[in-house]
N, C-alpha and C positions, 0 to 999 in steps of 0.2 A: 393571635390572628384567628385560630380555629374557633375560639369562643365567640369572637365578634361575628364570624360568618354564621355560626349556629343561631345566634340571637337574630341576625338579619333574616335568615331563612324562616324562623318562627314568626317574625313580624310579617313577612310577606304571605305566609300561610294564613295568618289571621285576616289579612286583607281579602284574600281569596274567599275565605269562608263568609265574610261579611257581604261580599258581592255575589254570592251564589244565587243564581236565578231560581234554584229549586228550594222548596220548603222542606224542612226536616231531612236534609241531605245526609246527616250523620246518624239518622235513625235513633234519636234520643226520645222522641215522643210517640207513644202508642196509645190507642184506645183498644183495650183488651189485647188481642194478638195482632192487630193490624196497625202498621205505621201510619201516623197522621199524615195527611196530604198526599198519600200514595193510593192508587187504585190496584187492588189485588184481583186479577181476572181469573186465574186458575191457580191451583196449588194451595199450600198452606204456609202461613208465616208465624213467626214468634219473635219476641224481643230477646236477644241473646246478650247477657251481661257478663259472660265469662270470656268468650272469644270475640274480640273487637280490635280495631286498628286505629280508632280515633274516638275521642269522647269517652262515654261510659257504656255504650252498647252498640250492637250491630243488628242487621236484619237477617234472621235465619229463614231461608227459603227451602221448602221441600216440594218436589214435583209430585203430583197426584194424577192418576189415570183410572180408566175403567176397562180392565182387561175383559175380552180381547179387542174391544172396540177402539180404545185409545191408549197409547203408551203414556206413561207419566210425564207430565210437564208442569211448569209453573210460569206464569206471565204476570208482570206488574208494570205500572207506568205512572207518569206524572206529566201534566201540561205545564208549560212555561212560556214566557214572552221574550222575544228579542227586539230591541229598539234601535239597533244600529247596524251598519254594514261592515263593522269590524269583524275580525276573526274571533270566534269563540272556541273554547276548549271544554270538552267533556272529560272528566277524570273520575275514576272510581277504583276502589279496592275490592278484591274478592278473595275468599279463602275457601278451599275445598278440603275438608278433613279426610284422613285415611289415605288409601291408595286406589289405583284403578281396579284392584281385585276386591276391594271392600266398599267402594263408593262409585257406582256406575254412572256418574255424570258424564254424558257424552257430548253435550252441546250447551254453550253459554253464549248468547248473542245479544246485541243491542242494536237499536235502530232509532233514528230521529224522523218523525213523521210530521208533515205540515197539516194542521187541522183545517185550514181554509185556504185553498189555492188562489182565492181572489185577493188575498192580502199581499202576497210577494211571490217572487220566483225563487225556488229553492231546489237545487239539484245537488245533494250531498255526494261527496266522494264515496267510492265503495267502502263498506265497513270492513275493518280488518277482522280476520278470524281470531277469536279469543282463544289463546292456547289454554288447554286444561292442565293446570299444574296443581299438584296435591301437596298438602302439608305446610304451605307457607303463604303469607299474604302476598298478593301480586297487584300491581297497579296498571291500569289500562288508560291511555289517553287518546283522544281523537279530536282533531280540529275541524271546524265547519264554519260556514258563513252564508248569509242571505245574499243572493245575487243582486236583487233590487226589490224595493217596495213598489207596489202598484199605486195607481192614482189615489191621492188623498188618504193614504195609509202610511203610518210611520211606525208600525209594529207588526209582528207576526206571531201567531200562536203555534207552538210546536209541541210535540209529545215525545218524551223519552220512553222507550219501550224495551223491556228486557224479556228474554225467553230462556228458560232453563229446562232441559229435558234429559231423559235417560233412554237407552235403547233396549231395555229389558224391563219386564213387569215386576220390579222389586220395589219395596217400600222402605221408608225410613232412611232416605239419603238427603244430604243437606249441602247447601252453598250459603256462605255468609257474605253479605255486602256491607260496605261501610264507606263513609267519606265520599259521597257522590256529589261532585261539584260541576256546575256549568257556569262559566264566567268568561269575561273577555280575556283573551290570551295574554294581554299585557299585564293583567292583574295577577296572573299566576307566576310571573317571573320575579327575579330578585335584582337588586342593584347594590353595588358597593359604594356606600357614601364616603368611604375614605378616599375615593378618586375624585369625587365632587361633593361639596358640602351639602348638608341637608337642605332641600329647596326652600323650606318654610323657616323664616326667621322668627316671625311672631304672627299672632292672629288676634284680631279684635272683632267686635260684633259687626263692623262695617267692611272690613277688608283683610286680606292675607298679604303680609309683607314677605317678599321673596328675597332669597340671596341674590346678589348682583349677577351671579353667573347665569341666572335665568330671566334676566330683564326682558328679553325679546322673544320669549318662548310662547308657542301656541299651547293652549291648555283646554282641558275638559274637566268639569266637575260632575261627579256621579252621586246620586242619592244612595242610601244604604242598600236599596234593592236593585242597584245596578243601572238605573235609568240616567241618561244624560240630562242634566238640568241647566247647565250653563257652559258655554264654550266661547273661545275668542283667542286673540293674539295680543300679548302685552306690548305696551309702549313705555311702561314704567316698571317699577319694582313692586307693584301691588296689584291685587285682583279684587275688584269690588264684589262684595257679598250682598249688596242691597237686593231685596226681592226674594232672598232665600229664607225659608222658615228655619227656626232653630232645630238643631239635630246633628246627626253624624253624616259626614260626606267624605268623598275621596277625590283627591286632586291628581290628575294625570297630566304631566308635562311632556312635551315632545322629546326632550333631552333625557328623560328618565324612564327606564323600562318598567318600573313598578309604580303603583299608585301610592299616595301618601294620605293617611287618614287624618281628618281634622274635625273639630266640633264647632259648629256655628252657634254662638250664644244668642 
């Protein structure tokens, strides 16, 4: 049973990575010392290939300041779009080496900012204080959602914004970031298919055939970038795929807490 649950957890993690609304969220691609798709506003960054928690590398961030005018800090961000009113989850891992006596990181915060207030109403809950823990990888999660889209708009552009700072004018202090995921909350959960059979029996180029347990389920099909491309409610044991281009998709059924990956031929 333990082996089965481990396989299931890894399967669901793969789904979450595929549905990540952020580009290069695992910091695998760099142009020189800057992670692709991320904006580095202050501080310095490096690709770290020894200390990482996912994939093959992480983002090494070092605060930089100009004493006595500015204490060292580092700020970086990335824009992304949300296309639904469902709850989304931000999840990321961080690692601070050393101890409070050797690495004076005093502040690690994140924030989600709406780029255009004309697109939607967005009032996120207060951001939790990120505890400063040394010497081990820690995971932070935060749920958020759009309240409503405004007239003739069905998406909203948001910015994920990180700030790292220290309260003394010391140099050569580091924080490592890895596995930054923004995805629909449902895609980050797991499901035990021993309690209910795998929803998909077979797939053709025209339709998905479902297990009979899901005959009357509502469903949503997402593209690989997390956008809703088809939704409805079944009256049979199949879902039509006509109109969808070939590629990788994810099927979310109302009776299943995790998405199921499939390939449209």
